[in-house]
N, C-alpha and C positions, 0 to 999 in steps of 0.2 A: 433394266440393267445398263443400257446405254446412257441414260440420264444420270444414273448413280456414278458411272465411270467418269463422265464429264465433270460432275460435281467434285469428285475426289481429286481430279487433275487441277481444277480451279483452286481447290483448297491448298494444294501443294505449291502452286505458283504464287498465291496471294502474298505471302510474307516477303519474297524477293521483289515482286513488283512494287509492293508498298514501300519497301526500303529504297528502291531505285527512284520512285517518284518523289519521295521525301528528299533525297539527295539532289535531284534535279530542281525541285522547288526551292531548296535552300540556296542554290547558287543563282537562280534566275529571278528571285524576288528583287524588285527595284531598290527597296531600302537596304537589302543585304549588299547589293552591288555598290551603292553609294556609301554604305557603312556610316550612316548618320553624318553626312557631309556638312549640313547646316550646323549641327551641334558642335562639330570640331572647328568649324569656321568661327563661331561665336566664342568658343573656348579659347581659341588663339587670340582673338581680339581682347578678351578679358585678361588673358595672361600677359599681354603687352602693356598693361596699365602700370605706370610707375608711381610708387608712393614713397614717403619718407618714414623710415623706421630704423633708427640708429644709422641713418644714411639712406641713399637711394636704393630701392629694391623693387623688383617687379612682382606683380600678383602671381605670375607664373612661378616665380621662385618660391614664394610663400606656399602655394599649392603643392609644388614639387617637394618642398621640405616635409610637409605634412604627409604626402603620399609615400615618400621614401621611408619616413619613420614608421609608417604603418606596415610597409612591406618588410622592413628589416626587423620589426618586432617579433616576427616568427622565427628569427635567427637563421633564416634560409637566405643566402646571398646568391644573387644572379651570378653564375660562374663567369660569364664574359665580363661583368663589371666589377668582379672582386678585386682585380689588380688596382683599379682606380680607387677603391675603398682603402686599400693598403697604402697607396701613395698619399691619399688625403690624411690618413692618420699620422703618417710621417711628417707631413707639412704642419699639421696642427700642433704636434708635440714640439717640433723645432720652433714654431712661432711662439708657443707659450714660454719656452726656455729663453728665447731671444728677448721677449718682453720683460721677463724677470731680470735678465742681465742688464737691459737698457733702462730699467725702471719706468716702463711705459705706464700710462694711466689705465685704470680699470676699464673704462669705456673704450678707450683706444685699443687696448688689448683684446677686448671682447669682439670688437669689429674686425680686428685682424685675424682672429681665430675663426670667426664665422665666415669670412670670405671664401676659403677653400671648402668649408662644410656646405655652404649654400650652393656653390658651384657643383660639388659632387652630388648633392641631393637632387638638383635639377637634372643632371645627366642621368642619374639612376632612375628617377621617376619617368622621364621621357623614354629612355632606353628600355625600361621594363613594361611600359604601357603600350607602346606602339610596335612591339615585336610580335604582335599577333593581330589578326583581323586583316582588313584590306589596306593595301599600301596607300590608297588615295586619302585615307584619313590624315596621313602625314602632310600631304600637299595642301589640303584644305586648312589644316591647323597653321601651317606657315603662311598661307595667304591671309588668314585672319590677323596674324601678328603684324605682318608688314602693312596691311591697309590701315590698321589702327595707328601704327607709327607714323605713317604719312599724314593721317588726319591730325594727329597730335602736333606734328610739325607745323601744320597750317594754323591751328588755333592756339598753340602754346610753344612757339619757337624759342630756342635758346638765343642768346645775344649774337653769337657768331653766325647763326643761320639767317639773321636779318640781312647781313651783308652778302652772304653766299649761301642761299637756301639749298642749292643742289649739293654742295660739298658737305655741309654741316647738318643737313636734314633729310633730303629725299634720296640721295644716291644709293646708300646702302639698302634701305627697304625696297627701293625700286628694283635694284639688281636681284635681291632675294625673291621678290614677287615675280620678276620675269622668269628666272630659272625654275621657280616652283610651278608656274603655269606651263612652261615648256616641258617639264618633267611629267606633269599631270596629263598633258595632251600627247606625250610621247612624240614630240615634233621631230621631223627629219633633220638631217645634217645641214641642208642648205638654209632652211628657215632659221634654225638655231644659230648658225654662223652669222647670218644677216642681222639678227636681233642683237647679238652680242657686239658685233662691230659697230652698229649704230649707237648702242649704249656707250661704248668706249669713246666714240667721237664726241658725244655730249659731255662726258666726264672730262676729257681733255680740254674742251672749250671752257668749262667752268673750273679749270685749275685743280682737278682732282686726278692727278696722273696715276697714283697707286691704284685707285679704283678702276681706272681704264685698263691698267696692266692686268688686274685680276680677271676682268672680263675676257680679254684677249688670250691670256694664259689658259683660262678655263676652256675657251673654244678650241685651243690647240690640244689640250688633254682629251677633250671629247672626240676630236677627229682622230687622235692617235691611240685611243683606248684599246683597239684591237690590232695594233701594229706589232711588228716583231720586237721593237724596242720595249714596249710594255710587257710583252711576254717574257723578255729577258729580266725585266725588273721583278716580275712575279717570281721567277726562279731564284733570283738573288734574295728576295724577301723571305722565301721558304728556307733558304740555306742558313746554317748556323753562323751567326755573326754577320748575316747579310744586312741587317738594319744599320750596323755600324758603317758598313761600306756605303749604304744609301745616304746616310747622314754626311759622309765625306763628299759624295757626289753633289749633295744638296748645297753644302758649304762652297764647293767649287763653282756651282751654278750661280750662287748669289754673288760670288766674286766676279764672275764673267759678266753677269747682268749689270753689276755696278760699273764695270769698265765700259761696257757697250753704251749704256744710257748716259754715262758721263761724256762720252764722245759726242753723242747726239745732242744733249742739252748744253754742251759748251757753245753751241751755235743757236741757242734759244732766241737771241735777239733777232734772228733772221726768220723766225717762224711767222711773224706777222699777226698772230691772233692773241698774243700774250700782252698783258699790261707792261709798262716800262719797269715797274717794281718787281713783278714776277720774273720778267726776262733777266733782270740784273741779278736777282737772288739765285735763279737756276744756273746762270753762267758762273757765278762765284762758287757755288756749291760743286758744280761739275768740274771746275778747274782746281779745286782744293785737293789736299792730300787724301781726304776721306772719300771723295767722289760724290756723285749726286745722291746715291742711296743713303750712305751714312752721314753725308753732310746735311741732308734733310731730317735726319734722326740723330742729331748730335747729342741728345740726352743720353744715348747709349754709351758714349765715351765717358761721360761723368758718372753714370751709374756703375759702369765697369770698374772705375777707379774706386768708387765707394765700396763695391763688393770686395776688392782686393784689400781694402783697409779693415774689413771685418768679414773674412770668408766663412768662418764656422757658424756663427749665429746671427750675423747681420746687424742691422741698426734698429730692429724692433718694428712693430706694426706702424704703418703710416710713417715711415722713417723720417724723423725730424733732422734737418740739417744743422749739425753742430760744428762743422769743420769747413764751412765756406764753399760748399759745392755749388750753391746757387750763384754766387758771385763768379765762380769759374765758368759756369754755364753761360752767364750773361756775356762775359768776354768772348766766349767761343761763338755764340750766335752772332755777335757783331762782326766777327771775322768772317763768318760764313754768309754774309750778305743779307741779314735780316733788316728790313726797312724800319724806320723809326715809328711808323704807325702800325706795324704788325702787332697783333694781340697774342702774346705768349704768356699764358697763365702761370707757367712754372717760375717765371721771373718774379712774380708777386707772391709766391708761396714760401712757406717755411719748410717744405718737405724736399727731400733729395729728389732731383729730377730723374724720372724714369719714363721711358716710352716703349715698354716691352713687357709682355706677360712674364717672360723668363727673368729678365734683369730686375723687374720690380720685385719678384718673389725672392731673388737672390739678395737684393738689398735689404728686404724685410727680415729674412730668416737664414740667410747664408746658403750654403751648398745644397741643402735639402730642397729649397725652392727650385733651383735649377734642375735637380734630379726629377722633381715632380713633372715639370713641363717637358723635359726631354723624353721621359718615359711615356707620358701621355701622348705626345706627338708621335713617337715611334709606334705605339699601339694603334693609333688612328691611321697612320700611313700604311702600316701592315694590313689592317682591315680593308682599307681602300684598295690597295694593290691586289689583294687576294681576289677581289670581285670586280676589278676595274673593267673587265669586258662587258659587264652588264649594268654598270652604274648609270643613273640618269644624269642629265646635265647639271642638276643642282650640286651634286657632289664634285663634279669636275671643276666647278667654280669655287665652291665652299672649301674644298681641301687646300688649294693654294692660298685662299684667304686666311684659313686657320694657321697655316705655316707662317704667313706674313704677320699675323697678329701675335703669335708666340714670340717672334723676334723683334717686331717693330711697332706694336700698338700697346697703349696703356691698358691696364686691367681695371677699367672703370666699370660702372654698373651696366652701361649699354653693351660694351664688349664682353663682359662676363656673361650676360644673358645670351647674346648671340653665339658665343663660343660653346656654352653649355647646350644650347639648342642643337647646334651642329653635331657635337659629339654624341649626344643622346640619340638623335635621329640616325646618325651613321651606324651605330651599334644595333639599333632597332631594325633598320632597313637590311643590314647584312644578315640578320637572323631570318627575316622574311624571305630574302632572296635564296638563302640556302634551303629553306623549307620548300620554296617554290620549285627550285631546281630538283629537289628530291621527289616532289610530287610529279614532275614531268618525266622521271626515269621510267623506261619501259618495264612492264611487268609481264611475265610469261603467262600464257593462257589464251583461250580463244575469245574471251570477253573484251570489253573496252574499259579497262580499269582506270586509265589516266583521268578521265573526266570525273569519275566518282571520287577518286583519291583527292583531286584538286578541290572538289566540293567539301570534303571533310576537313581539308587543311585551311580553308579560307576562314 
């Protein structure tokens, strides 16, 4: 009788014990913890290969386009990414109408319409794939992309990278690699700050001041992410119309930074580590009416004028200069201290000069392009602020960089890929973080449910 009773108790306990052992095994397996790190490292390296297909495009964009098409074929749209899809459709329609009005060629029009589609597909594929599984897959993927870009710069540098390999080749991938590794290792504040300050010093030495500013600004955001100021920004972002107020504050901050850096760079001849041409250029730009920030991005002045000339539908895909914008830009750059030997590709181009995601889209297709980038930037900034207390250093650096790119960087192949990568990773990580925070929530009962709940959610 005693043996039979013990057998019955063992039979009753076996299902629960087996289920618990399976849950513990699933979370402690080495391959589950690493989540196929080598696979995603290699995938990132392959995705960073650039090929020519109706223009420069990355393998990652081709794979993302195919994967996004597969996901959307079910007619089920990721709710978080649905607004970006609506914005993309708006841009594509406006771009098509603009090309019809401006009589753009078929190939040119196709490339112009595909640009926002490829961008969205990359965002959708990355945001949908990495929003489950282990977070470390993201960091290994980013490490793979950056290491390949650095290798490609060594063996296949662009012409500008021969003269300044740091500014035109290594700086951006090195910064991404640095913050990805710091995020993967969850490095403390002191080590993170030291790494970013050292990186900024190298960028300043190699005449890449905007890159240095992004590293330092990211370090400040990382240090202040749990401050009272950030908590207030979170409340504003949650409030109705709060993002409009944040954009106003952002515009004011850009104005203040332009004024402050103009005062600093007005004395660039006294720095001692700049070349005579660079010191002269910075001094002229800093003392001009535009200031150092807009003086160094004088294409924005020309592109804004081009937008005002055609605000509704723009000048068509790859907007061709028919009204002398390039000549006006040439005169402006000479006034702002450009050296005779400076290489400015826009001066040899037939296209309207643009040096901004947003202004480029507004020149191409009018007001719809501006609405696309402002809405996307607002969504990314809101997502970032909602979870700023938990974000790794990668997002603290990449978010200011994305803001900078929207206003001050051209929408070329490299920037298109990097921006789509950031936006997709941001939405994926935010989903992972909310799921992780939910898994850590206490559950009533005498058992230890958090461990098992986390095992099921990983």
